C-alpha positions in Angstrom: 48.6 65.3 15.0 50.3 62.7 17.2 50.4 63.9 21.0 53.9 65.2 22.1 55.9 62.8 24.3 56.1 65.5 27.3 52.2 65.5 27.3 52.2 61.7 27.0 54.9 61.2 30.1 52.3 63.4 32.3 49.4 61.9 31.1 50.8 58.4 32.8 52.8 60.2 35.7 49.1 61.6 36.5 47.2 58.1 36.2 50.1 56.6 38.4 49.8 59.0 41.0 46.3 58.4 41.3 46.8 54.8 41.4 49.5 55.0 44.0 47.2 56.3 46.9 46.1 54.3 49.7 42.4 53.3 49.7 40.9 53.0 53.4 37.7 51.8 54.6 37.3 53.0 58.2 34.1 53.5 60.6 33.4 57.3 61.2 34.3 56.3 65.0 37.3 55.3 64.2 38.4 58.1 62.0 41.3 59.9 63.2 40.5 63.6 64.6 42.5 65.5 61.9 40.5 63.8 59.0 37.2 64.6 61.3 38.3 68.5 61.1 38.9 68.2 57.8 35.3 67.1 57.3 33.9 69.9 59.3 35.4 72.1 57.5 34.7 70.4 54.0 31.2 70.2 55.2 29.6 72.8 57.2 26.4 72.1 56.9 26.8 68.3 57.5 27.4 65.8 54.9 24.0 63.6 55.1 23.9 64.6 51.5 27.1 63.5 50.2 26.7 59.9 51.6 26.7 57.1 49.2 25.4 53.8 49.3 27.4 50.6 48.8 27.4 46.8 49.1 29.9 45.4 51.2 31.6 42.3 50.8 29.2 40.6 52.9 26.4 41.5 51.1 25.2 44.0 53.4 24.2 48.0 52.5 26.5 50.6 54.0 26.5 54.2 54.1 29.8 55.6 53.1 31.4 59.1 52.5 34.7 59.4 50.1 37.1 61.9 51.2 40.5 62.1 49.2 43.9 63.1 50.7 47.2 63.8 49.2 48.1 60.0 49.8 44.9 58.3 50.7 41.3 57.6 49.4 39.0 57.0 52.3 35.4 55.4 52.3 34.1 56.6 55.6 31.4 53.8 56.9 28.7 55.3 58.8 27.2 52.3 60.7 24.2 54.1 62.0 24.0 57.5 59.7 21.5 59.1 61.8 23.6 58.9 65.1 27.0 59.8 63.0 25.4 62.8 61.6 24.0 63.7 65.5 27.2 63.3 66.4 29.2 65.4 64.2 26.8 68.3 64.5 27.4 67.9 68.4 31.0 68.0 68.3 30.4 71.2 65.5 28.5 72.9 68.1 30.6 72.3 70.9 33.5 73.8 68.7 31.6 77.0 68.0 31.4 77.4 71.8 34.9 77.5 72.2 
C-alpha cells in the first residue's frame, strides 16, 4: 500500500521544520535570562543528571545541556559544571524568597 500524498507532504514538512532550526552553542554564563528561566522551570531539581559529554573542535571534553525552543536548538556549555550547578541552585533559592 502506497502512502498517501498528504501524509508524505506532512512528513517532508516536519523534516524541513526540524532542519530549519538554528543551532546555537553558548556558555551558561552568556545564556539569555529568558532561557535560564525556562531551564529553572524544566529542571526544578537541577539539570546535573541531564548533562551530556561531547568533544569540541579543539578535542576538549565539554559538558553540555541540550535545550530546544520553537526556533533554536541550544547546546549549553558548562565550563565549570560544579560552579554552574551551584550558580543555578543559588538563583533558584533567591527567587523562591521573593
